NUKOL-690863 format. One line per field, with one value per residue (C-alpha): x, y, z; residue in one letter. Coordinates in nm, 2 decimals. Layout:
east = [X, ...]
north = [Y, ...]
up = [Z, ...]
res = [a, ...]
END
This chain:
east = [-1.52, -1.40, -1.65, -1.60, -1.85, -2.03, -1.91, -2.13, -2.26, -2.05, -2.08, -2.18, -2.48, -2.40, -2.27, -2.40, -2.59, -2.42, -2.07, -1.82, -1.50, -1.17, -1.03, -0.79, -1.08, -1.27, -1.31, -1.15, -0.85, -0.81, -0.83, -0.70, -0.38, -0.24, -0.36, -0.18, 0.14, 0.14, 0.07, 0.36, 0.59, 0.48, 0.57, 0.91, 1.00, 0.88, 1.12, 1.41, 1.37, 1.32, 1.64, 1.84, 1.70, 1.60, 1.26, 1.31, 1.46, 1.18, 0.91, 1.09, 1.14, 0.77, 0.65, 0.86, 0.81, 0.43, 0.41, 0.43, 0.22, -0.13, -0.02, 0.12, -0.18, -0.42, -0.23, -0.26, -0.62, -0.69, -0.54, -0.77, -1.09, -1.21, -1.27, -1.18, -1.07, -1.16, -0.98, -0.88, -0.63, -0.47, -0.46, -0.30, -0.04, 0.06, 0.08, 0.29, 0.53, 0.56, 0.58, 0.66, 0.87, 1.06, 1.13, 1.26, 1.48, 1.63, 1.72, 1.84, 2.04, 2.21, 2.30, 2.44, 2.64, 2.80, 2.88, 3.05, 3.24, 3.37, 3.46, 3.64, 3.77, 3.66, 3.35, 3.33, 3.32, 3.07, 2.83, 2.87, 2.83, 2.54, 2.35, 2.42, 2.37, 2.21, 1.95, 1.78, 1.74, 1.61, 1.38, 1.22, 1.16, 1.00, 0.77, 0.69, 0.56, 0.26, 0.18, 0.20, -0.03, -0.30, -0.25, -0.31, -0.57, -0.76, -0.75, -1.09, -0.96, -0.64, -0.73, -0.48, -0.19, -0.35, -0.43, -0.07, 0.06, -0.17, -0.09, 0.28, 0.29, 0.10, 0.32, 0.63, 0.48, 0.45, 0.80, 0.94, 0.74, 0.92, 1.26, 1.22, 1.15, 1.48, 1.69, 1.54, 1.55, 1.92, 2.00, 1.83, 2.04, 2.36, 2.26, 2.20, 2.56, 2.72, 2.51, 2.37, 2.08, 1.85, 1.91, 2.27, 2.17, 2.19, 1.81, 1.73, 1.95, 1.80, 1.45, 1.52, 1.66, 1.42, 1.09, 1.12, 1.33, 1.25, 0.93, 0.84, 1.17, 1.05, 0.71, 0.88, 1.09, 0.81, 0.57, 0.78, 0.70, 0.34, 0.33, 0.47, 0.19, -0.07, 0.03, 0.03, -0.32, -0.43, -0.29, -0.49, -0.45, -0.32, -0.01, 0.15, 0.51, 0.41, 0.23, 0.54, 0.81, 0.65, 0.64, 1.00, 1.11, 0.94, 1.11, 1.45, 1.40, 1.29, 1.61, 1.83, 1.68, 1.70, 2.06, 2.15, 1.98, 2.16, 2.49, 2.46, 2.65, 2.96, 2.96, 3.13, 3.03, 2.74, 2.66, 2.33, 2.21, 2.32, 2.13, 1.83, 1.82, 1.91, 1.71, 1.48, 1.29, 1.24, 1.14, 0.89, 0.74, 0.73, 0.55, 0.31, 0.22, 0.17, -0.06, -0.27, -0.29, -0.40, -0.67, -0.80, -0.81, -1.01, -1.27, -1.28, -1.35, -1.64, -1.78, -1.74, -1.88, -2.18, -2.40, -2.49, -2.66, -2.81, -2.97, -3.14, -3.27, -3.04, -2.88, -3.02, -2.93, -2.69, -2.53, -2.24, -2.12, -2.16, -1.99, -1.70, -1.62, -1.48, -1.62, -1.97, -1.94, -1.84, -2.14, -2.38, -2.25, -2.27, -2.63, -2.74, -2.57, -2.73, -3.08, -3.11, -2.83, -2.51, -2.67, -2.79, -2.44, -2.30, -2.55, -2.46, -2.09, -2.17, -2.37, -2.07, -1.84, -2.06, -2.12, -1.74, -1.68, -1.95, -1.78, -1.44, -1.60, -1.76, -1.43, -1.25, -1.52, -1.49, -1.12, -1.14, -1.00, -1.31, -1.34, -1.59, -1.81, -1.88, -2.26, -2.30, -2.08, -2.27, -2.60, -2.47, -2.35, -2.67, -2.88, -2.67, -2.72, -3.10, -3.13, -2.98, -3.14, -3.41, -3.15, -2.87, -3.05, -3.18, -2.83, -2.66, -2.92, -2.85, -2.47, -2.54, -2.74, -2.47, -2.16, -2.28, -2.58, -2.72, -2.47, -2.53, -2.34, -2.09, -2.23, -2.58, -2.90, -3.09, -3.22, -3.01, -2.83, -2.46, -2.31, -2.05, -1.89, -1.99, -1.73, -1.54, -1.31, -1.03, -0.86, -1.15, -1.47, -1.70, -1.93, -2.30, -2.41, -2.53, -2.91, -3.12, -3.37, -3.67, -3.59, -3.81, -3.63, -3.92, -3.80, -3.55, -3.49, -3.24, -3.49, -3.63]
north = [-1.12, -0.77, -0.50, -0.13, 0.08, 0.34, 0.69, 0.97, 1.25, 1.56, 1.78, 2.08, 1.88, 1.99, 1.67, 1.62, 1.96, 2.15, 2.09, 1.89, 1.74, 1.84, 1.60, 1.45, 1.37, 1.17, 0.80, 0.68, 0.90, 0.79, 0.42, 0.42, 0.61, 0.38, 0.07, 0.19, 0.27, -0.07, -0.25, -0.08, -0.15, -0.51, -0.54, -0.38, -0.59, -0.91, -0.83, -0.75, -1.07, -1.29, -1.13, -1.22, -1.57, -1.69, -1.83, -2.17, -2.02, -1.76, -2.03, -2.24, -1.94, -1.83, -2.18, -2.19, -1.83, -1.84, -2.11, -1.89, -1.61, -1.75, -1.84, -1.49, -1.31, -1.53, -1.46, -1.09, -1.12, -1.31, -1.03, -0.78, -0.97, -0.75, -0.46, -0.60, -0.34, -0.35, -0.60, -0.32, -0.18, -0.52, -0.58, -0.23, -0.30, -0.64, -0.50, -0.21, -0.44, -0.69, -0.43, -0.07, -0.13, -0.42, -0.22, 0.07, -0.16, -0.34, -0.02, 0.17, -0.12, -0.20, 0.16, 0.21, -0.11, -0.02, 0.33, 0.19, -0.07, 0.20, 0.43, 0.17, -0.07, -0.36, -0.54, -0.77, -0.50, -0.31, -0.60, -0.63, -0.26, -0.24, -0.53, -0.40, -0.03, 0.07, -0.21, -0.17, 0.21, 0.17, -0.13, -0.02, 0.33, 0.18, -0.04, 0.23, 0.44, 0.20, 0.24, 0.62, 0.63, 0.42, 0.64, 0.96, 0.86, 0.58, 0.74, 0.60, 0.25, 0.32, 0.38, 0.19, -0.05, -0.35, -0.16, -0.05, -0.40, -0.55, -0.30, -0.31, -0.69, -0.74, -0.49, -0.67, -1.01, -0.88, -0.75, -1.08, -1.27, -1.09, -1.10, -1.47, -1.53, -1.35, -1.54, -1.88, -1.84, -1.73, -2.03, -2.26, -2.12, -2.18, -2.54, -2.58, -2.47, -2.66, -2.97, -2.94, -3.16, -3.25, -3.13, -3.04, -2.79, -2.41, -2.39, -2.62, -2.42, -2.09, -2.23, -2.35, -2.01, -1.78, -1.97, -2.22, -2.05, -1.69, -1.63, -1.36, -1.16, -0.88, -0.86, -0.84, -0.54, -0.34, -0.42, -0.19, 0.09, 0.00, 0.01, 0.36, 0.47, 0.29, 0.47, 0.80, 0.72, 0.68, 1.02, 1.34, 1.56, 1.85, 1.64, 1.69, 1.63, 1.29, 1.19, 1.26, 1.13, 0.80, 0.67, 0.79, 0.61, 0.29, 0.32, 0.36, 0.05, -0.14, -0.03, -0.12, -0.47, -0.52, -0.41, -0.66, -0.94, -0.87, -0.83, -1.15, -1.35, -1.13, -1.22, -1.55, -1.91, -1.91, -1.54, -1.60, -1.85, -1.63, -1.33, -1.55, -1.69, -1.37, -1.11, -1.24, -1.51, -1.30, -0.99, -1.20, -1.35, -1.00, -0.84, -1.13, -1.09, -0.71, -0.75, -1.02, -0.81, -0.51, -0.72, -0.83, -0.46, -0.38, -0.64, -0.50, -0.15, -0.30, -0.45, -0.12, 0.12, -0.06, -0.08, 0.29, 0.20, -0.12, 0.09, 0.32, 0.03, 0.05, -0.29, -0.59, -0.63, -0.92, -0.78, -0.59, -0.92, -1.11, -0.85, -0.84, -1.21, -1.36, -1.70, -1.56, -1.37, -1.68, -1.87, -1.60, -1.62, -1.99, -1.98, -1.74, -1.94, -2.27, -2.13, -1.85, -1.89, -1.72, -1.38, -1.38, -1.47, -1.19, -0.95, -1.07, -1.01, -0.66, -0.60, -0.71, -0.48, -0.18, -0.22, -0.25, 0.07, 0.24, 0.13, 0.26, 0.59, 0.65, 0.56, 0.81, 1.07, 1.02, 1.07, 1.38, 1.22, 1.21, 1.42, 1.70, 1.44, 1.25, 1.30, 1.21, 0.91, 0.78, 0.82, 0.63, 0.34, 0.33, 0.33, 0.05, -0.16, -0.09, -0.21, -0.55, -0.60, -0.85, -1.11, -1.02, -1.01, -1.37, -1.50, -1.28, -1.39, -1.76, -1.69, -1.52, -1.82, -2.06, -1.89, -1.74, -1.63, -1.28, -1.03, -0.75, -0.43, -0.38, -0.16, -0.13, -0.32, -0.41, -0.11, 0.14, 0.38, 0.40, 0.75, 0.85, 1.19, 1.38, 1.33, 1.62, 1.68, 1.93, 2.10, 2.31, 2.26, 2.01, 1.76, 1.79, 1.52, 1.20, 1.21, 0.99, 0.80, 0.61, 0.25, 0.11, -0.03, 0.08, 0.44, 0.51, 0.88, 0.78, 0.57, 0.75]
up = [0.29, 0.21, 0.27, 0.22, 0.42, 0.21, 0.17, 0.30, 0.09, 0.06, 0.37, 0.16, 0.02, -0.34, -0.47, -0.82, -0.82, -1.10, -0.97, -1.18, -1.04, -1.19, -1.45, -1.20, -0.97, -1.22, -1.15, -1.47, -1.40, -1.04, -1.13, -1.49, -1.42, -1.15, -1.34, -1.65, -1.46, -1.28, -1.61, -1.79, -1.49, -1.50, -1.87, -1.82, -1.51, -1.69, -1.98, -1.75, -1.54, -1.85, -2.00, -1.69, -1.63, -1.98, -2.07, -1.90, -1.59, -1.57, -1.58, -1.31, -1.10, -1.14, -1.05, -0.73, -0.63, -0.64, -0.37, -0.05, -0.20, -0.12, 0.24, 0.31, 0.16, 0.35, 0.67, 0.62, 0.53, 0.85, 1.05, 0.88, 0.95, 1.23, 1.00, 0.65, 0.40, 0.03, -0.19, -0.43, -0.17, -0.14, -0.51, -0.56, -0.28, -0.43, -0.78, -0.66, -0.48, -0.76, -1.05, -0.96, -0.65, -0.81, -1.12, -0.91, -0.71, -1.01, -1.20, -0.89, -0.74, -1.08, -1.14, -0.78, -0.79, -1.13, -1.00, -0.69, -0.89, -1.13, -0.84, -0.63, -0.91, -0.69, -0.82, -0.52, -0.26, -0.48, -0.47, -0.09, -0.03, -0.27, -0.10, 0.25, 0.22, -0.11, -0.16, 0.18, 0.13, -0.23, -0.17, 0.15, 0.02, -0.30, -0.09, 0.16, -0.13, -0.16, 0.21, 0.17, -0.12, 0.06, 0.37, 0.17, -0.09, 0.09, 0.44, 0.54, 0.50, 0.69, 1.06, 1.27, 1.31, 1.16, 0.84, 0.81, 0.87, 0.61, 0.33, 0.41, 0.43, 0.11, -0.07, 0.05, -0.05, -0.41, -0.41, -0.27, -0.54, -0.82, -0.65, -0.59, -0.96, -1.04, -0.78, -0.84, -1.22, -1.20, -0.97, -1.22, -1.50, -1.29, -1.24, -1.61, -1.68, -1.39, -1.40, -1.05, -0.97, -0.68, -0.32, -0.40, -0.66, -0.63, -0.71, -0.41, -0.17, -0.29, -0.26, 0.10, 0.21, 0.04, 0.04, 0.32, 0.59, 0.54, 0.33, 0.58, 0.55, 0.32, 0.48, 0.82, 0.71, 0.55, 0.83, 1.05, 0.81, 0.82, 1.20, 1.18, 0.94, 1.15, 1.47, 1.28, 1.16, 1.52, 1.62, 1.62, 1.30, 1.51, 1.60, 1.26, 1.38, 1.52, 1.21, 1.00, 1.23, 1.32, 0.96, 0.90, 1.22, 1.10, 0.76, 0.92, 1.13, 0.82, 0.64, 0.94, 0.97, 0.60, 0.59, 0.88, 0.69, 0.36, 0.54, 0.74, 0.46, 0.53, 0.91, 0.86, 0.78, 1.03, 1.01, 0.83, 1.09, 1.38, 1.24, 1.17, 1.52, 1.71, 1.52, 1.25, 1.45, 1.77, 1.57, 1.38, 1.70, 1.86, 1.57, 1.54, 1.91, 1.86, 1.56, 1.73, 2.05, 1.84, 1.68, 2.02, 2.13, 1.82, 1.92, 2.27, 2.12, 1.93, 2.25, 2.44, 2.18, 2.03, 2.35, 2.30, 1.97, 2.12, 2.40, 2.15, 1.93, 1.64, 1.73, 1.91, 2.29, 2.23, 1.91, 2.08, 2.23, 1.90, 1.69, 1.94, 1.89, 1.57, 1.66, 1.70, 1.38, 1.19, 1.34, 1.23, 0.87, 0.87, 1.01, 0.74, 0.46, 0.58, 0.62, 0.37, 0.11, 0.01, -0.05, 0.32, 0.44, 0.24, 0.40, 0.74, 0.66, 0.54, 0.86, 1.07, 0.88, 0.89, 1.27, 1.32, 1.13, 1.33, 1.66, 1.54, 1.42, 1.76, 1.93, 1.73, 1.80, 2.17, 2.15, 1.94, 1.62, 1.40, 1.10, 1.02, 0.83, 1.15, 1.15, 0.78, 0.82, 1.12, 0.94, 0.64, 0.86, 1.06, 0.74, 0.60, 0.92, 0.91, 0.56, 0.65, 0.99, 0.87, 0.77, 1.01, 1.34, 1.34, 1.25, 1.52, 1.78, 1.70, 1.74, 2.07, 2.20, 2.08, 2.22, 2.55, 2.75, 2.71, 2.83, 3.07, 3.01, 3.29, 3.56, 3.40, 3.39, 3.08, 2.89, 3.08, 2.85, 2.95, 2.97, 2.71, 2.68, 2.37, 2.10, 1.95, 1.66, 1.63, 1.92, 2.04, 1.84, 2.01, 1.84, 1.93, 2.17, 2.01, 1.94, 2.16, 1.95, 2.08, 2.19, 1.91, 1.62, 1.39, 1.41, 1.14, 1.05, 0.78, 0.59, 0.29]
res = [x, x, x, x, x, x, x, x, x, x, x, x, x, x, x, x, x, x, x, x, x, x, x, x, x, x, x, x, x, x, x, x, x, x, x, x, x, x, x, x, x, x, x, x, x, x, x, x, x, x, x, x, x, x, x, x, x, x, x, x, x, x, x, x, x, x, x, x, x, x, x, x, x, x, x, x, x, x, x, x, x, x, x, x, x, x, x, x, x, x, x, x, x, x, x, x, x, x, x, x, x, x, x, x, x, x, x, x, x, x, x, x, x, x, x, x, x, x, x, x, x, x, x, x, x, x, x, x, x, x, x, x, x, x, x, x, x, x, x, x, x, x, x, x, x, x, x, x, x, x, x, x, x, x, x, x, x, x, x, x, x, x, x, x, x, x, x, x, x, x, x, x, x, x, x, x, x, x, x, x, x, x, x, x, x, x, x, x, x, x, x, x, x, x, x, x, x, x, x, x, x, x, x, x, x, x, x, x, x, x, x, x, x, x, x, x, x, x, x, x, x, x, x, x, x, x, x, x, x, x, x, x, x, x, x, x, x, x, x, x, x, x, x, x, x, x, x, x, x, x, x, x, x, x, x, x, x, x, x, x, x, x, x, x, x, x, x, x, x, x, x, x, x, x, x, x, x, x, x, x, x, x, x, x, x, x, x, x, x, x, x, x, x, x, x, x, x, x, x, x, x, x, x, x, x, x, x, x, x, x, x, x, x, x, x, x, x, x, x, x, x, x, x, x, x, x, x, x, x, x, x, x, x, x, x, x, x, x, x, x, x, x, x, x, x, x, x, x, x, x, x, x, x, x, x, x, x, x, x, x, x, x, x, x, x, x, x, x, x, x, x, x, x, x, x, x, x, x, x, x, x, x, x, x, x, x, x, x, x, x, x, x, x, x, x, x, x, x, x, x, x, x, x, x, x, x, x, x, x, x, x, x, x, x, x, x, x, x, x, x, x, x, x, x, x, x, x, x, x, x, x, x, x, x, x, x, x, x, x, x, x, x, x, x, x, x, x, x]
END
């Protein structure tokens, strides 16, 4: 379930008091302009693909190309379950890849290939050169634009490697979806002219290579860019060179791997299989391990940061353990759904998401990477947790009893407040120390 933690009030406290946002900051502009741009791009790309494949080929390509999309989106959503981002980011990423990035790629690749063919008077070499050198640069840059936009304008939802991987992977999934419609529709048209049928047809061969063997090809390339943005998001704001160079390095790696993949057909009869076995499969396994390891590290961060809030009464004593285990989280949601209904299960899911955001916020604060709105943000998250405690705490207590005995914080007895250094933001300005509240959950300074 996608939960977007609430935004704090403006630090100056003047939000809504006589101040009006600029026209480009209005909600209908921020959401309407991208939606209109993507809709127009979708209409144009639909017309271009249908023109190249024909109506029947377009429908066949669409039916075959949509098959891997739910599996890939579900896989990326599973990776993002520790701190799930809002669905609107994933919808934007998929739409950008399927519409805007695909349109840019088709127009730019066609123009570059025609220009090379005219300059060299060799259409065959122009196709090879365009696929090997031009297409990787154009396509990866177009897909990286979606990651950059989320990184800049949805910064609160983009905090680490997993966020970069998810946005990049979903963008590439949308791009591959449109590209597969074009390739499969064109292959179907070729079979219609040549009489190819069954497993020996061009359509079957194209489907096997693009959908069965390598549905992860485009996501794998763009994920490298996403990792670069994710590491940059984890860096302190004062390290500006690192925050710029890391995404560029990821983009260059994505272009290089994409170029090798497209050029594999020119390496001989078995060049494709050699590149697939030597580079694609190992890279896919390595990146899968990296993302899963990062997810486990995020869960460990939750277990390490939340005891400070449990010690002051904001969370139950067993909740840091439960919230740091995906199995325990699932059991808590199931318990709430069985005993109190779907609305209660949704409240528990929101409670888990807010608590995770709170843990990551404190982690960034202790490392000097939190923003100036740290105190307001922490108050908003604590208030959101407090409002859902009546439903969430029984469910989380049940999950704790089911999965493991009551944990003891390492090195401390029950009720002992572990020591944490005061967080700070910026290079020199320190945060004030965390306020110590009475250990009674009935005390809630954020409650109206």
